[in-house]
C-alpha positions as CSV (number, residue, x, y, z in Angstrom):
1,X,39.3,-63.8,-94.1
2,X,42.9,-65.1,-94.3
3,X,45.9,-62.8,-94.5
4,X,46.6,-63.7,-98.1
5,X,42.9,-63.1,-99.1
6,X,43.0,-59.7,-97.4
7,X,46.2,-58.7,-99.2
8,X,44.6,-59.8,-102.5
9,X,41.5,-57.8,-101.8
10,X,43.6,-54.6,-101.3
11,X,45.8,-55.2,-104.4
12,X,46.1,-52.5,-107.1
13,X,44.3,-54.6,-109.6
14,X,41.3,-55.2,-107.3
15,X,41.2,-51.5,-106.4
16,X,41.1,-50.5,-110.1
17,X,38.4,-53.1,-110.8
18,X,36.2,-51.5,-108.2
19,X,37.1,-48.0,-109.5
20,X,35.9,-48.8,-113.0
21,X,33.4,-51.6,-112.3
22,X,31.2,-49.8,-109.8
23,X,30.7,-46.7,-112.0
24,X,30.3,-48.9,-115.1
25,X,27.5,-50.8,-113.3
26,X,25.8,-47.4,-112.6
27,X,26.1,-46.3,-116.3
28,X,24.9,-49.7,-117.6
29,X,21.9,-49.8,-115.3
30,X,20.8,-46.3,-116.3
31,X,21.4,-47.0,-120.0
32,X,19.5,-50.3,-120.1
33,X,16.5,-49.2,-118.0
34,X,16.0,-45.9,-119.7
35,X,16.5,-47.3,-123.2
36,X,13.9,-50.0,-122.5
37,X,11.6,-47.7,-120.6
38,X,8.6,-48.0,-122.9
39,X,8.7,-51.8,-123.0
40,X,9.2,-52.2,-119.3
41,X,6.3,-49.8,-118.5
42,X,4.1,-51.8,-121.0
43,X,5.0,-55.0,-119.1
44,X,4.8,-53.9,-115.5
45,X,3.2,-50.5,-115.4
46,X,4.6,-47.0,-114.8
47,X,4.7,-47.2,-111.0
48,X,6.5,-50.5,-111.0
49,X,9.0,-49.2,-113.6
50,X,10.0,-46.4,-111.3
51,X,10.3,-48.8,-108.3
52,X,12.6,-51.0,-110.4
53,X,14.6,-48.0,-111.6
54,X,14.9,-46.6,-108.1
55,X,16.0,-49.9,-106.6
56,X,18.6,-50.6,-109.3
57,X,20.0,-47.1,-109.1
58,X,20.3,-47.4,-105.3
59,X,22.1,-50.7,-105.6
60,X,24.5,-49.2,-108.2
61,X,25.2,-46.1,-106.1
62,X,25.8,-48.4,-103.1
63,X,28.4,-50.4,-105.0
64,X,30.2,-47.1,-105.8
65,X,30.3,-46.0,-102.2
66,X,31.2,-49.5,-100.9
67,X,34.0,-49.9,-103.4
68,X,35.5,-46.6,-102.5
69,X,35.2,-47.1,-98.7
70,X,36.2,-50.7,-98.4
71,X,38.3,-51.5,-101.5
72,X,39.9,-48.4,-102.9
73,X,40.5,-46.1,-100.0
74,X,42.1,-48.8,-97.8
75,X,44.4,-49.9,-100.6
76,X,45.7,-46.4,-101.0
77,X,47.6,-46.6,-97.7
78,X,48.9,-50.2,-98.2
79,X,50.1,-50.2,-101.9
80,X,52.8,-47.5,-102.2
81,X,53.7,-48.7,-105.7
82,X,50.5,-47.1,-107.0
83,X,51.4,-43.6,-105.8
84,X,52.3,-40.9,-108.3
85,X,53.9,-38.9,-105.6
86,X,54.4,-39.2,-101.8
87,X,51.1,-39.3,-100.0
88,X,51.5,-36.1,-97.9
89,X,53.8,-34.2,-100.3
90,X,52.8,-31.0,-102.1
91,X,50.8,-31.7,-105.2
92,X,53.0,-31.1,-108.3
93,X,52.3,-27.9,-110.2
94,X,51.0,-29.5,-113.4
95,X,48.4,-31.5,-111.3
96,X,47.4,-28.3,-109.5
97,X,46.9,-26.4,-112.7
98,X,44.8,-29.3,-114.2
99,X,42.8,-29.4,-111.0
100,X,42.1,-25.7,-111.1
101,X,41.0,-25.7,-114.8
102,X,38.7,-28.7,-114.3
103,X,37.1,-27.5,-111.1
104,X,36.9,-23.9,-112.4
105,X,35.0,-25.2,-115.4
106,X,32.8,-27.4,-113.3
107,X,31.9,-24.8,-110.8
108,X,31.6,-22.2,-113.6
109,X,28.8,-24.3,-115.2
110,X,27.0,-24.6,-111.9
111,X,27.3,-20.8,-111.3
112,X,25.8,-20.0,-114.7
113,X,22.8,-22.2,-114.0
114,X,21.6,-20.2,-111.0
115,X,20.3,-16.7,-110.9
116,X,22.7,-13.9,-111.7
117,X,24.5,-12.4,-108.7
118,X,24.6,-8.6,-108.5
119,X,25.9,-6.0,-106.0
120,X,23.0,-5.4,-103.6
121,X,23.5,-1.6,-103.7
122,X,22.7,0.5,-106.8
123,X,23.2,4.2,-107.5
124,X,20.3,5.7,-109.4
125,X,21.2,8.8,-111.3
126,X,17.7,9.8,-112.1
127,X,17.9,9.2,-115.9
128,X,15.2,6.8,-116.9
129,X,14.0,6.3,-113.4
130,X,11.2,8.9,-113.4
131,X,7.7,7.7,-112.8
132,X,5.0,8.0,-115.4
133,X,3.2,10.6,-113.3
134,X,6.4,12.7,-113.1
135,X,7.0,12.4,-116.8
136,X,3.5,13.8,-117.5
137,X,4.1,16.7,-115.2
138,X,7.6,17.5,-116.4
139,X,6.5,17.6,-120.0
140,X,5.1,21.0,-119.3
141,X,7.5,22.0,-116.5
142,X,11.3,21.7,-117.0
143,X,11.8,22.8,-113.4
144,X,9.7,19.9,-112.2
145,X,11.7,17.5,-114.4
146,X,15.0,18.7,-113.0
147,X,13.8,18.5,-109.4
148,X,12.5,15.0,-109.9
149,X,15.7,13.8,-111.5
150,X,17.8,15.3,-108.7
151,X,15.6,13.7,-106.0
152,X,16.0,10.2,-107.5
153,X,19.8,10.4,-107.4
154,X,20.5,8.2,-104.5
155,X,21.7,4.7,-103.4
156,X,19.0,2.0,-103.4
157,X,19.0,-1.5,-102.0
158,X,18.2,-4.3,-104.4
159,X,18.0,-8.1,-104.3
160,X,21.5,-9.7,-104.6
161,X,20.0,-12.1,-107.2
162,X,18.8,-10.9,-110.6
163,X,16.0,-13.3,-111.4
164,X,15.3,-11.5,-114.7
165,X,18.6,-12.9,-116.1
166,X,18.4,-16.3,-114.3
167,X,17.0,-18.3,-117.2
168,X,18.9,-19.6,-120.2
169,X,16.8,-18.7,-123.3
170,X,16.5,-21.1,-126.2
171,X,13.6,-19.7,-128.2
172,X,12.3,-21.2,-131.4
173,X,11.1,-18.6,-133.9
174,X,10.1,-20.7,-136.8
175,X,13.3,-22.6,-137.5
176,X,15.6,-20.2,-135.8
177,X,17.2,-20.9,-132.4
178,X,18.4,-18.0,-130.1
179,X,20.9,-19.4,-127.7
180,X,21.9,-17.8,-124.4
181,X,24.3,-18.8,-121.6
182,X,24.9,-22.4,-120.6
183,X,22.9,-23.9,-123.4
184,X,25.4,-22.4,-125.8
185,X,28.1,-24.5,-124.0
186,X,26.3,-27.8,-123.5
187,X,22.9,-29.4,-123.5
188,X,23.7,-31.1,-120.2
189,X,25.6,-28.6,-118.0
190,X,24.6,-30.4,-114.8
191,X,26.1,-33.7,-115.9
192,X,29.3,-32.1,-117.1
193,X,29.7,-29.9,-114.0
194,X,29.5,-33.2,-112.0
195,X,32.1,-34.8,-114.2
196,X,34.5,-31.9,-114.3
197,X,34.4,-31.5,-110.5
198,X,35.2,-35.2,-110.1
199,X,38.1,-34.8,-112.6
200,X,39.4,-31.8,-110.7
201,X,39.4,-33.7,-107.4
202,X,41.2,-36.6,-109.1
203,X,44.2,-34.5,-110.1
204,X,44.8,-33.8,-106.4
205,X,45.1,-37.5,-105.4
206,X,48.4,-39.3,-105.7
207,X,46.8,-42.8,-105.7
208,X,46.0,-44.1,-109.2
209,X,42.8,-46.1,-108.3
210,X,41.3,-43.1,-106.5
211,X,42.1,-40.9,-109.5
212,X,40.2,-43.4,-111.8
213,X,37.3,-43.5,-109.4
214,X,37.0,-39.7,-109.2
215,X,37.3,-39.3,-113.0
216,X,34.6,-41.8,-113.9
217,X,31.8,-39.2,-113.6
218,X,33.2,-37.8,-116.9
219,X,32.1,-41.1,-118.5
220,X,28.7,-40.7,-116.8
221,X,28.4,-37.2,-118.4
222,X,29.6,-38.3,-121.8
223,X,27.6,-41.6,-122.1
224,X,24.6,-40.4,-120.1
225,X,24.3,-37.1,-121.9
226,X,24.7,-38.8,-125.3
227,X,22.1,-41.4,-124.5
228,X,19.7,-38.8,-123.2
229,X,20.0,-36.9,-126.5
230,X,19.5,-40.1,-128.4
231,X,16.2,-40.9,-126.6
232,X,15.0,-37.3,-126.9
233,X,15.6,-37.3,-130.7
234,X,13.2,-40.3,-130.8
235,X,10.7,-38.6,-128.5
236,X,11.4,-40.9,-125.5
237,X,11.2,-39.1,-122.2
238,X,11.7,-35.6,-123.8
239,X,12.2,-33.8,-127.0
240,X,15.3,-32.5,-128.9
241,X,14.4,-30.7,-132.1
242,X,16.6,-30.9,-135.2
243,X,17.2,-27.1,-135.0
244,X,18.3,-27.3,-131.4
245,X,20.4,-30.4,-132.1
246,X,22.1,-28.7,-135.0
247,X,23.5,-25.7,-133.0
248,X,24.2,-27.3,-129.6
249,X,26.3,-30.2,-128.3
250,X,26.6,-32.7,-125.5
251,X,30.3,-32.2,-125.0
252,X,31.0,-28.7,-123.6
253,X,32.1,-26.0,-126.1
254,X,32.1,-28.5,-129.0
255,X,29.3,-26.7,-130.9
256,X,31.1,-23.4,-130.4
257,X,34.5,-24.7,-131.5
258,X,33.0,-26.4,-134.6
259,X,31.2,-23.3,-135.8
260,X,27.8,-24.9,-135.5
261,X,26.2,-21.8,-134.0
262,X,26.3,-19.7,-137.2
263,X,29.5,-17.8,-136.3
264,X,33.2,-18.6,-135.9
265,X,34.6,-20.0,-132.7
266,X,36.1,-16.7,-131.6
267,X,32.9,-14.8,-132.2
268,X,30.9,-17.4,-130.3
269,X,33.2,-17.2,-127.3
270,X,33.2,-13.4,-127.6
271,X,29.4,-13.3,-127.4
272,X,29.4,-15.8,-124.5
273,X,32.0,-13.9,-122.4
274,X,31.0,-10.4,-123.4
275,X,27.2,-10.6,-123.3
276,X,26.0,-13.8,-121.6
277,X,28.3,-14.9,-118.8
278,X,27.1,-13.9,-115.3
279,X,30.3,-12.2,-114.2
280,X,30.0,-12.3,-110.4
281,X,28.9,-15.9,-110.5
282,X,31.9,-16.9,-112.6
283,X,34.4,-15.0,-110.4
284,X,32.9,-16.6,-107.3
285,X,33.2,-20.1,-108.9
286,X,36.9,-19.4,-109.9
287,X,37.7,-18.1,-106.4
288,X,36.3,-21.2,-104.7
289,X,38.2,-23.5,-107.1
290,X,41.5,-21.6,-106.6
291,X,41.1,-21.5,-102.8
292,X,40.4,-25.3,-102.7
293,X,43.3,-26.2,-105.0
294,X,45.6,-23.9,-103.0
295,X,44.6,-25.5,-99.7
296,X,44.8,-29.1,-100.9
297,X,47.9,-28.6,-103.0
298,X,50.3,-27.6,-100.2
299,X,50.7,-31.1,-98.8
300,X,51.1,-32.0,-95.2
301,X,54.7,-33.2,-94.8
302,X,55.7,-32.7,-91.1
303,X,59.1,-31.1,-90.4
304,X,61.6,-30.4,-93.1
305,X,65.1,-31.5,-94.1
306,X,65.4,-35.0,-95.6
307,X,61.7,-35.7,-95.3
308,X,60.7,-32.7,-97.3
309,X,63.4,-33.2,-99.9
310,X,62.3,-36.8,-100.4
311,X,58.7,-35.7,-100.9
312,X,59.7,-33.2,-103.5
313,X,61.8,-35.8,-105.3
314,X,58.8,-38.1,-105.3
315,X,56.6,-35.3,-106.6
316,X,58.9,-34.6,-109.5
317,X,57.9,-37.9,-111.0
318,X,54.6,-36.4,-112.0
319,X,56.1,-33.4,-113.5
320,X,58.2,-35.5,-115.9
């Protein structure tokens, strides 16, 4: 490759093309194959459909990785004009706040999709923890009831995961839907956690094409989630009932904000935060997000003096 061709391949325009194009190919490939699933299976069979789907998905993902490794990342060190602030300077405060909010929401959705964390030690005070046999005996003996209650007052070890609260409940009783947890937030928490994490990472990068590349999973979540809902409404590859569709949303929190869940937005958020959120899971998620943003946001400018001042001056461009 000639020097001029190499420079052209590392140009900002080419890097942006790969940032958008590779992810767009992935979205289009999934959309086309899943939308035409029935017709393709009828033509080539179910097994061959999955072979085709797997091959196309592998090629699309390979283009995403190739574009980042060989087109986008190398350009970030050779095209200073695409920098929002100096490469090793501290990340501007607005970008750090945006990164924390996005990553906190993304990790928060993940944390609510796994079993509830709980403190592995529990103090039993004896109330409501008396066995059936003891209850029968204590019915005729107050002294026995008191002794049994006193004996059960002690610390007990329990599993750090509460599997009884691990599932999000969306129960249909006739036409009524009872929402609980992440399904109140979005029909596709996995997709949106992926998108929000990518968006959070993007705010910590000063190079515009890398920012675009990292934020594209948001488009995957929006388009992919919407298309999945569309197919499920038509009974293709799944089912989305009218009742569930009416009270939930693809975009996180939209159904809550728009009052589609039978109560106002404040009441919906109050119910979610007060009764349904897995507290320890959420705190752990926010802690991880805060720690990561703090460690990546400090920058790595060697020394001080003019170099640090110049970096801060470059960083102020984002703040404006």
